[in-house]
N, C-alpha and C positions, 0 to 999 in steps of 0.2 A: 557273471560273466552272459553277455547275450550273443557271443558267435561273431559280432562285427570288430574290427579293428579300428581305432581313430586312425585320422589321416596324418595327424604329428608323429605318430608311432611310426608310420611305415613309410613316411613320405622321402627320408634321407636315401633308402633303398631305391625308389623309383628315380629320384634326381640322378643318383649315380649312374644307373642305368641308362639314362637319356643324355647322359656326357656331361653333367654338372649343372651348377647353376645359369652358366651363360647359356647353357643350351636349352634349358627351359624358359628363360626370358625370351631367346629367339623364337621359340615357338609360340609363345604366347603373342608375340607381335606377327608373326605369320600367319595365324589361325583366322583373325577377322579377313585378312587378304584373299586368302584360299575361299571364305565365305562370300565375299563380295563377287568374287569371279566365278563362283557357282551358280549364281541368281540368273535365273532365265532373263531375256530382255521384256522389258513391259510392253505389254500388247498397246496398239494404237486403235482407235476407232474411227 
């Protein structure tokens, strides 16, 4: 044993805490939108 857990072994616990598969999928859809809003405006020369 190397002290690490495999994601597939612990994923169910994290999905449950997040509110289920639907909540995880909604988060996956929202994350790129948040990243896009966080980008600074491009500089013009």
